[in-house]
C-alpha positions, -999 to +999 in steps of 0.1 A: +000+000+000+010+037-004+021+057+027+030+093+030+059+098+054+086+122+065+117+120+044+152+137+045+140+158+015+107+166+033+079+142+024+077+111+002+051+085-007+064+049-004+052+014-006+047-004+027+030-034+042-005-030+056-005-028+094-012-060+113-045-062+133-040-069+170-064-073+199-087-042+204-077-027+171-095-016+139-081-013+104-095+015+084-094+021+046-086+057+039-115+079+026-098+113+031-073+130+053-067+167+058-033+183+054-026+202+086-003+231+093+015+209+118+021+183+092+037+210+070+059+222+099+071+187+105+079+183+068+098+215+068+116+206+100+103+235+121+081+215+145+109+203+167+097+168+167+098+138+144+070+114+139+041+104+118+021+127+096-016+128+088-039+131+118-073+142+103-084+109+086-118+094+079-126+062+061-142+028+061-136+000+086-120-029+068-112-052+097-122-055+133-105-074+161-128-100+177-129-082+210-140-049+196-178-043+201-198-017+182-179-017+149-181-038+117-164-039+083-180-013+061-187+013+089-178+049+080-157+064+107-135+093+118-105+084+139-087+107+163-050+100+165-042+109+201-060+099+234-050+107+270-049+081+297-077+097+317-061+084+350-030+105+357-027+137+378-028+159+347-059+142+334-076+144+368-071+182+366-088+182+331-057+191+311-061+160+289-041+171+259-010+177+282-011+141+295+023+124+290+005+095+273-014+117+249+013+120+222+024+084+227-008+072+211-011+075+173-023+059+141-002+033+124+015+043+101-004+076+101-034+091+084-017+094+050-019+057+043-043+036+021-050+015+052-042+026+088-046+010+122-065+025+150-049+011+182-067-005+211-062+027+233-078+049+207-107+025+201-114+018+238-112+055+248-137+068+223-115+082+196-134+064+168-166+081+158-193+067+135-201+091+107-237+098+098-246+095+061-248+133+056-212+138+065-188+131+037-153+118+043-139+151+031-161+171+056-150+146+083-114+157+079-125+190+096-136+172+128-102+173+145-093+209+137-128+221+147-124+200+179-092+219+186-111+252+183-139+240+206-115+228+233-096+261+230-127+282+234-138+261+263-105+270+280-111+308+277-135+330+296-153+340+264-190+351+267-217+360+242-213+396+233-176+397+238-153+414+212-129+390+195-099+392+171-085+362+152-049+366+140-043+342+111-071+331+088-059+297+076-082+267+081-080+269+119-085+307+121-115+305+098-131+276+118-124+295+151-139+326+136-171+308+126-173+292+160-170+326+177-198+339+155-219+309+164-211+315+201-224+350+199-194+373+195-205+409+197-178+422+174-155+399+153-123+410+134-099+389+114-063+395+102-042+378+076-017+387+049-038+369+023-065+390+007-082+358-004-085+345+031-097+379+044-125+377+019-135+342+031-134+355+067-158+383+058-181+357+042-178+336+074-191+363+097-162+387+104-174+423+108-141+435+094-106+423+084-072+438+079-037+430+066-013+428+096+016+440+074-005+472+068-025+476+100-051+503+106-035+537+116-055+536+148-057+499+157-083+487+182-067+474+215-098+465+235-106+430+225-119+407+252-104+377+234-075+376+209-068+342+192-033+337+177-040+311+150-006+314+134+029+304+143+043+339+136+059+353+168+051+388+157+014+379+158+017+370+195+033+404+202+006+421+182-021+401+200-009+411+234-011+448+224-046+443+210-060+426+241-079+448+266-069+451+302-078+419+319-086+403+286-074+369+273-050+359+245-054+324+233-020+311+221-033+286+196-007+284+167+025+266+176+056+287+172+088+272+159+111+254+183+133+280+201+111+310+192+114+338+217+089+365+225+104+400+232+078+419+252+075+442+281+067+418+310+059+447+334+033+461+310+018+426+305+016+422+343+001+457+349-025+452+321-035+418+335-035+401+301-041+364+305-022+342+280-039+308+276-020+283+255-042+255+241-031+224+223-050+197+203-084+183+212-101+155+231-130+132+226-152+160+240-140+183+212-143+157+184-179+147+194-190+183+196-173+191+162-191+162+145-224+173+159-219+209+146-209+197+111-236+170+108-263+194+119-252+221+095-248+247+122-211+251+113-205+246+076-171+234+064-174+222+028-166+256+013-133+257+032-121+225+013-104+242-017-080+215-030-079+178-033-049+156-042-045+118-045-022+103-019+005+096-046+007+134-051+012+143-014+044+163-022+024+184-046-003+190-020+024+203+004+036+227-024+000+239-029-004+247+008+021+276+004-001+293-021-022+312+004-039+335-021-059+305-035-057+278-008-075+272+025-078+235+033-062+206+013-077+171+014-057+140+005-077+111-009-067+075-018 
């Protein structure tokens, strides 16, 4: 079978054996898998970690271990790649995505594979969701990123009527913006260097947008919530300046390893700005995301701008850099 994997040159598609089914596992035939910004960061060597790529997959169950109830060959499913242990001190405090076991769980050999294995831990802890008929495999690739936004919003003190700013209008930023509009944001602003993505944001519910390289001459600095949905360090500094006294900055986008933030810590202290970093999602987030997509309350289909077969994964990575025409890329078998 074909598998997309990290390579010294970046990314490659190679032939590999299908994973072996063990007790408690499922094998899933790929229907579609989204290409995430973190995949691209790994491919470009900026993530600071090695590992598998492809973590937004959906497909059809092909084999089920005898001890797995509730699933059968032919079932349409979404599979979340990481699960916490739910037993450690970190999990007992509710910080599930920071559990030491979280990143140790993963799909085998990753979501960019014609067939992948959902391990026992993922299956038994609720990471495999059955897809209703109205949700396509392509739409299901947005469950994990939307789940990340839901868990991030749950971690902030956002309330209906609050004023919010989203810095970075890639797939995550646009999903977060739509979620904030759905949650009752009183005023909603987006920022991105791409005019194309700013236009999509305005169609998605933003009251206004701007180019951060050419900001307004008198920028607003009274946002209750600022979401940094980009890895650019300058966006974090800008976000801190735009947050009101006592407001919250959600550090969502992952900066490069070793990135430093030069800022006036005394001013940050005296203004009472809360910085809340959030990372990934849990089964709470994926279940809620599926419900929002399936019900049509949060549409995602229009964000899927490009599709590539698995054999052309390197071309998909190249396309992702074309921000004036690309939002979300989906990889198919």
